[in-house]
C-alpha positions in Angstrom: 0.0 0.0 0.0 1.4 3.4 -1.0 2.0 5.8 1.9 0.4 9.2 1.5 1.6 12.6 2.7 -0.4 15.4 4.3 -1.2 16.8 0.8 -2.8 13.5 -0.3 -0.1 12.6 -2.7 2.3 9.7 -2.3 5.0 10.4 0.3 7.6 9.1 -2.2 6.6 10.0 -5.7 6.6 7.1 -8.2 9.8 6.9 -10.2 7.7 5.6 -13.2 5.9 8.9 -13.5 7.2 10.6 -16.7 8.1 13.9 -15.0 9.6 12.4 -11.9 11.7 10.0 -14.0 13.1 12.8 -16.0 13.8 15.1 -13.0 15.4 12.2 -11.1 17.9 11.3 -13.9 18.7 14.7 -15.4 20.1 16.4 -12.2 23.8 17.2 -12.3 24.4 14.8 -9.5 22.6 12.0 -11.3 24.9 11.5 -14.3 26.3 8.3 -12.7 22.8 7.0 -12.3 21.8 7.8 -15.9 25.0 6.1 -17.2 24.3 3.1 -15.0 20.7 2.6 -16.1 21.7 2.9 -19.8 24.6 0.5 -19.3 22.3 -2.0 -17.5 19.6 -2.0 -20.3 22.1 -2.1 -23.1 24.4 -4.7 -21.5 27.5 -2.6 -22.1 29.5 -0.2 -20.0 28.9 3.5 -20.5 31.4 5.4 -18.3 30.4 9.0 -18.9 27.6 10.9 -20.7 26.5 14.4 -21.4 22.8 15.3 -21.3 21.5 17.3 -24.2 18.4 19.3 -24.9 15.3 17.1 -25.2 13.9 18.7 -28.3 15.5 17.9 -31.6 15.7 20.6 -34.3 12.9 20.8 -36.8 13.7 21.5 -40.4 10.1 21.3 -41.8 6.9 22.7 -40.2 5.1 19.6 -41.2 7.4 17.3 -39.3 6.0 16.1 -35.9 7.7 17.4 -32.8 8.7 14.8 -30.3 10.0 15.5 -26.8 12.3 12.9 -25.4 12.2 12.4 -21.6 16.0 12.2 -21.6 18.4 12.7 -24.6 22.1 12.2 -24.0 25.3 11.2 -25.6 28.4 9.2 -24.5 31.3 11.6 -24.2 33.4 9.4 -26.5 30.9 10.3 -29.2 30.4 6.7 -30.3 26.7 6.4 -29.1 23.7 8.5 -28.3 20.5 7.6 -26.4 16.9 8.7 -26.0 15.4 7.3 -22.8 11.7 7.6 -22.4 9.4 6.6 -19.6 5.8 5.7 -20.7 3.7 5.5 -17.5 0.5 4.5 -19.2 -0.5 3.3 -22.7 -0.7 6.0 -25.4 -4.1 7.2 -26.4 -5.6 4.6 -28.7 -3.2 1.9 -27.7 -4.3 -1.5 -26.3 -3.7 -5.2 -26.7 -6.3 -5.1 -29.5 -4.0 -3.2 -31.8 -0.8 -4.6 -30.1 0.1 -1.1 -28.8 1.0 0.0 -32.3 1.2 3.7 -31.4 4.1 3.3 -29.0 5.9 0.9 -31.4 5.6 3.3 -34.3 6.5 6.2 -32.1 9.7 4.5 -31.0 10.7 3.9 -34.6 10.0 7.6 -35.6 12.0 9.0 -32.6 14.9 6.6 -33.1 15.3 7.3 -36.8 14.9 11.0 -36.3 17.5 10.9 -33.5 19.9 9.1 -35.8 19.4 11.2 -38.8 19.7 14.5 -36.9 23.4 14.0 -36.2 25.9 16.4 -37.7 27.3 14.5 -40.7 29.5 16.9 -42.5 33.0 15.5 -43.1 32.1 12.0 -41.8 31.7 8.7 -43.6 28.6 6.7 -42.7 30.5 4.5 -40.3 31.6 7.5 -38.4 28.1 8.3 -37.1 27.3 7.6 -33.5 25.1 4.5 -32.8 21.6 5.5 -31.7 19.5 3.8 -29.1 15.9 4.4 -28.2 15.0 3.0 -24.7 11.3 3.0 -24.0 10.4 2.0 -20.4 6.7 1.0 -20.1 4.9 0.8 -16.8 2.5 -1.6 -18.4 2.8 -4.7 -20.7 3.4 -3.3 -24.3 3.4 -6.8 -26.0 0.5 -9.1 -26.6 2.9 -12.0 -27.3 5.2 -13.7 -24.8 8.3 -11.5 -24.1 11.1 -10.8 -21.7 11.9 -7.8 -19.5 14.1 -6.4 -22.2 13.3 -6.7 -25.9 15.9 -5.4 -28.4 15.0 -4.7 -32.0 17.4 -4.1 -34.9 17.2 -4.2 -38.7 17.5 -7.9 -39.8 16.6 -10.0 -42.8 14.6 -13.2 -42.7 17.7 -15.2 -41.8 18.5 -13.0 -38.8 21.5 -11.2 -40.4 21.8 -7.6 -39.1 21.9 -5.0 -41.8 23.7 -2.6 -39.5 23.9 -2.1 -35.8 23.6 1.7 -36.1 20.1 1.9 -34.6 18.5 -0.2 -31.8 15.1 0.1 -30.2 14.8 -1.3 -26.7 11.6 -1.9 -24.7 11.5 -2.5 -21.0 8.3 -3.9 -19.4 8.1 -2.9 -15.8 4.9 -5.0 -15.3 7.2 -8.1 -15.2 8.7 -6.9 -11.9 5.9 -8.8 -10.2 7.8 -11.9 -10.9 11.3 -10.5 -10.5 10.7 -9.4 -6.9 10.3 -13.1 -6.0 14.0 -13.7 -6.8 16.8 -13.3 -4.4 19.1 -10.3 -4.8 22.0 -12.6 -5.9 19.8 -13.9 -8.8 18.9 -10.5 -10.2 20.7 -8.9 -13.1 21.5 -5.1 -13.2 18.5 -4.5 -15.5 16.2 -6.4 -13.2 17.4 -4.3 -10.2 16.7 -1.1 -12.1 13.3 -2.3 -13.1 12.4 -3.2 -9.5 13.5 0.2 -8.3 11.6 2.1 -11.0 8.4 0.1 -10.4 8.5 -0.3 -6.6 10.5 2.5 -5.0 7.4 4.3 -3.8 5.8 1.2 -2.2 6.8 0.7 1.5 6.4 -3.0 1.4 9.4 -3.2 -0.9 11.6 -0.9 1.3 13.7 -3.8 2.5 14.3 -5.1 -1.0 15.2 -1.6 -2.4 17.6 -1.1 0.6 19.4 -4.3 -0.4 19.5 -3.3 -4.1 21.0 0.2 -3.4 23.8 -1.4 -1.3 24.8 -3.3 -4.4 24.4 -0.7 -7.2 25.7 2.8 -6.5 23.8 4.2 -9.5 20.5 3.1 -8.0 21.5 4.4 -4.6 22.1 7.9 -6.1 18.8 7.7 -7.9 17.1 6.8 -4.6 18.6 9.9 -3.0 17.5 12.1 -5.9 13.9 10.6 -5.7 13.7 11.3 -2.0 14.8 14.9 -2.7 12.3 15.3 -5.5 9.5 13.9 -3.3 10.1 16.6 -0.7 10.3 19.5 -3.2 7.1 21.6 -3.3 7.5 22.5 -6.9 7.9 18.9 -7.9 4.9 17.8 -5.9 2.8 20.6 -7.5 3.9 19.5 -10.9 3.0 15.9 -10.1 -0.4 16.9 -8.9 -1.0 19.0 -12.0 -0.1 16.2 -14.3 -2.2 13.7 -12.3 -5.3 16.0 -12.6 -4.6 16.4 -16.4 -4.5 12.6 -16.7 -7.8 12.2 -14.8 -9.5 14.9 -16.9 -8.3 13.1 -20.1 -9.6 9.7 -18.8 -12.9 11.4 -17.9 -13.2 12.9 -21.4 -12.4 9.5 -23.0 -15.0 7.8 -20.8 -17.7 10.3 -21.9 -16.7 9.9 -25.5 -17.0 6.1 -25.3 -20.3 6.3 -23.5 -21.7 8.7 -26.1 -20.6 6.3 -28.8 -22.4 3.4 -27.1 -25.5 5.5 -26.7 -25.4 6.5 -30.4 -25.1 2.8 -31.3 -28.2 2.0 -29.1 -30.2 4.7 -30.9 -29.1 3.3 -34.3 -30.2 -0.2 -33.3 -33.5 1.1 -32.0 -34.2 3.0 -35.2 -33.7 -0.2 -37.2 -36.0 -2.2 -34.9 -38.7 0.4 -35.1 -38.6 0.2 -38.9 -39.1 -3.5 -38.6 -42.2 -2.9 -36.4 -40.6 -4.7 -33.4 -42.7 -4.2 -30.2 -41.5 -1.4 -27.8 -40.9 -3.8 -24.9 -38.6 -6.0 -27.0 -36.7 -2.9 -28.2 -36.3 -1.7 -24.6 -34.9 -5.1 -23.6 -32.5 -5.1 -26.6 -31.1 -1.6 -26.2 -31.7 -0.5 -22.6 -33.3 2.7 -23.8 -36.4 4.0 -22.1 -39.9 4.0 -23.7 -39.8 7.8 -23.9 -36.5 7.7 -25.8 -37.8 5.1 -28.2 -41.1 7.0 -28.8 -39.1 10.1 -29.6 -37.2 8.2 -32.2 -40.4 6.9 -33.8 -41.9 10.4 -34.0 
């Protein structure tokens, strides 16, 4: 159970909230944490990074603008990263369409990130490798999958065309199984996933304490999260974002309900034209007699 503060918000803000995640890992003192989370999810060692502006330059007014949660580059210039937290499914996404919006968005952002590199005087092998890391606090895949899923350009035989671009998805919903493991069995990526998903839940305090003793990067992220959670500006921002989400969900619910009602009226009109008795139309549609009579007239 999440512990609440006097203002009604969680005492420790959730690390999986988009704004909290960004604030936690873009502070000057959080560079080691950011390098560690990227290293853990990529399976390589990134020793030092520089954080860049989140908004990429736009060369055409018809091109979509995308805002990365975190955009950074390895100081050796060999790789660059866009790290995005997706706290909830994008509007229109569900298992029914296999969360196609977030998948297509990751491709767009990744290719845009890669193509926006300065290229004058470089051969094509001289470009930095680009990685899009999308962390989802929900299950983005309908089919069976792992905590980390990496995608590259391959042919039917599995041969990689080039390793220049890589899209990585992280599914935090799988931490429900990971927390059952002992610390010695957890990988670095699993430890980060547990921290991001469970850091604001008191029942996991003991587990998080064990994790931060092992990984310095997570320990520093925990310190930053505690600082953010006590900051009035950050809490106000979190409340504002939460209200916006509730308003959007309310509007979606009204839109869905209005669509259902319109469908009921369409069915009722057809049944009226077929001279079906009112009592059967009421039973079939759930409309009132007054509503059905108004349609008939």
